C-alpha positions in Angstrom: -73.6 29.2 39.5 -70.9 27.2 38.1 -72.1 23.5 39.7 -75.2 24.1 37.4 -73.3 25.1 34.5 -71.0 22.3 34.5 -73.8 20.0 35.9 -75.7 21.0 32.5 -72.5 20.5 30.7 -72.3 17.0 32.0 -75.5 16.0 30.7 -75.3 17.6 27.5 -72.1 15.4 27.1 -74.0 12.3 28.6 -76.5 12.7 26.2 -74.6 13.3 23.6 -72.4 10.1 24.3 -75.5 7.8 24.4 -77.2 9.3 21.5 -73.9 9.1 19.3 -74.6 5.2 17.9 -78.2 6.3 17.2 -77.0 8.9 15.4 -73.9 6.7 13.4 -76.6 4.4 12.7 -79.1 6.4 10.8 -76.3 8.2 9.2 -75.5 4.4 7.8 -79.3 4.1 6.8 -79.0 6.8 4.8 -76.9 5.4 2.4 -78.8 3.2 0.9 -80.7 6.9 -0.5 -77.4 8.5 -1.7 -76.3 5.4 -3.5 -80.0 5.2 -5.0 -79.5 9.1 -5.9 -75.8 8.1 -7.6 -77.6 5.3 -9.6 -80.7 7.6 -10.7 -78.4 10.1 -11.8 -76.3 8.0 -13.7 -79.6 6.6 -15.6 -80.5 10.3 -16.0 -77.6 10.7 -18.3 -78.3 7.4 -20.2 -82.1 8.8 -21.0 -80.7 12.1 -22.0 -78.1 10.9 -24.5 -80.8 8.9 -26.0 -82.5 12.2 -26.5 -79.7 14.4 -28.4 -78.9 11.4 -30.2 -82.6 11.9 -31.6 -81.4 15.6 -32.7 -77.7 14.8 -33.8 -79.5 12.3 -36.1 -81.8 14.8 -37.1 -79.3 17.4 -38.2 -77.1 14.7 -40.2 -80.2 14.0 -42.3 -81.1 17.5 -43.2 -80.1 19.6 -45.8 -81.4 23.0 -44.9 -79.2 25.0 -42.7 -82.0 26.5 -40.8 -83.8 23.3 -39.6 -80.0 21.9 -38.5 -79.5 24.8 -36.8 -82.4 24.8 -34.8 -82.0 21.2 -34.2 -78.4 21.7 -33.3 -79.6 24.3 -30.6 -81.3 21.6 -29.1 -78.2 19.1 -29.2 -76.8 21.7 -27.3 -79.2 22.2 -24.7 -79.4 18.4 -24.0 -75.8 18.0 -24.0 -75.9 21.0 -21.2 -78.1 18.8 -19.6 -76.2 15.8 -19.4 -73.1 17.3 -18.4 -75.2 18.8 -15.2 -76.7 15.6 -14.8 -72.5 14.3 -14.7 -71.7 16.8 -12.4 -74.6 15.9 -9.8 -73.5 12.2 -10.1 -69.8 13.4 -9.2 -71.2 15.0 -6.4 -73.6 12.2 -5.1 -70.9 9.6 -5.7 -68.6 11.9 -3.1 -71.3 12.4 -0.9 -72.1 9.0 -0.7 -68.2 8.0 -0.5 -68.0 10.1 2.3 -71.0 8.6 4.3 -69.9 4.9 3.7 -66.2 6.2 5.4 -68.0 7.6 8.1 -70.0 4.4 8.6 -66.8 2.3 7.8 -68.5 -0.2 5.2 -65.6 -1.2 3.1 -68.1 -2.9 0.7 -70.0 -0.3 0.0 -66.8 2.2 -0.1 -64.9 -0.3 -2.9 -68.2 0.0 -4.7 -68.2 3.8 -4.5 -64.8 4.3 -5.9 -65.9 2.3 -8.8 -68.9 4.5 -9.3 -67.0 7.7 -8.2 -64.3 7.0 -11.0 -66.4 6.4 -13.6 -68.7 9.3 -12.7 -65.4 11.4 -12.8 -64.9 10.0 -16.5 -68.9 10.6 -17.6 -68.0 14.5 -16.4 -65.1 15.0 -18.6 -66.8 13.3 -21.7 -70.0 15.2 -21.2 -67.5 18.3 -21.4 -66.5 17.3 -24.1 -69.4 16.6 -25.7 -70.5 20.6 -24.5 -67.4 21.9 -26.1 -68.4 20.3 -29.7 -71.9 21.0 -29.3 -71.2 24.8 -28.5 -68.9 24.3 -31.8 -71.7 23.2 -33.8 -74.3 25.8 -32.9 -71.1 28.3 -33.4 -70.7 26.5 -37.0 -71.7 28.6 -40.0 -72.2 25.7 -42.2 -74.1 22.5 -42.1 -71.1 20.3 -42.5 -69.6 22.2 -40.1 -72.4 21.3 -37.8 -72.6 17.6 -38.8 -69.3 17.3 -37.8 -69.1 18.8 -35.0 -72.1 17.1 -33.5 -70.8 13.7 -34.4 -67.8 14.2 -32.4 -70.2 15.4 -29.7 -72.3 12.1 -29.9 -68.8 10.0 -29.9 -68.2 11.5 -26.4 -71.8 10.8 -25.1 -71.5 7.5 -26.5 -68.5 6.9 -24.6 -70.1 8.6 -21.5 -72.7 6.3 -22.0 -70.3 3.4 -21.3 -69.1 5.2 -18.1 -72.5 6.1 -17.0 -73.6 2.2 -17.2 -70.5 1.4 -15.3 -71.5 4.2 -12.7 -75.1 2.8 -12.6 -73.8 -0.4 -12.1 -71.7 0.3 -9.0 -74.0 2.0 -7.3 -75.9 -0.9 -7.7 -73.7 -3.5 -6.5 -73.1 -1.0 -3.5 -76.9 -0.8 -2.8 -76.9 -4.9 -2.7 -74.3 -4.4 -0.2 -76.2 -2.6 1.9 -78.4 -4.9 2.9 -79.8 -5.2 6.6 -78.0 -8.0 7.4 -74.6 -6.3 6.1 -75.0 -3.4 7.8 -75.6 -5.1 11.0 -72.8 -7.6 10.8 -70.9 -4.2 10.8 -72.5 -3.0 14.1 -73.8 -0.3 11.8 -77.6 -0.8 11.2 -80.5 -1.6 14.0 
């Protein structure tokens, strides 16, 4: 009975050893998808910030408290969506960096380190902007709403710059995942 168990264990071990390179190769191929997720999430932040700017601008132009409050609520919602996208960008960058580290591809890891730093900055700035937009919505005066939303918009404009840097670094990392680079690193087919 023990002979069969040891024999089965030996077969499993041999299969694991033989299939490990295929698994690593497949994992390294998935890095392209991870990097594209980082880039698309950074672009999502940029698109959402454009929409936020529309509502902040509407609040600045209005002289009616009710209209301003309605647009402030929409600005708060979009700043929350920007914050959520920023958190996704940080998580996706961490996943991509982990996969790049496992694959041992230095060029990709270098670019993803830059993307991670920029994504963290986006998250911090988006968090600050969300706080300002919450204060704007809680404000009981039109000037208070406008003031807080301008601070939120300033933070989002800084976040846009960092999101652009994240997208650029992800694009550079993606170009570093060409088939030739992966094959040269011994990680591709």
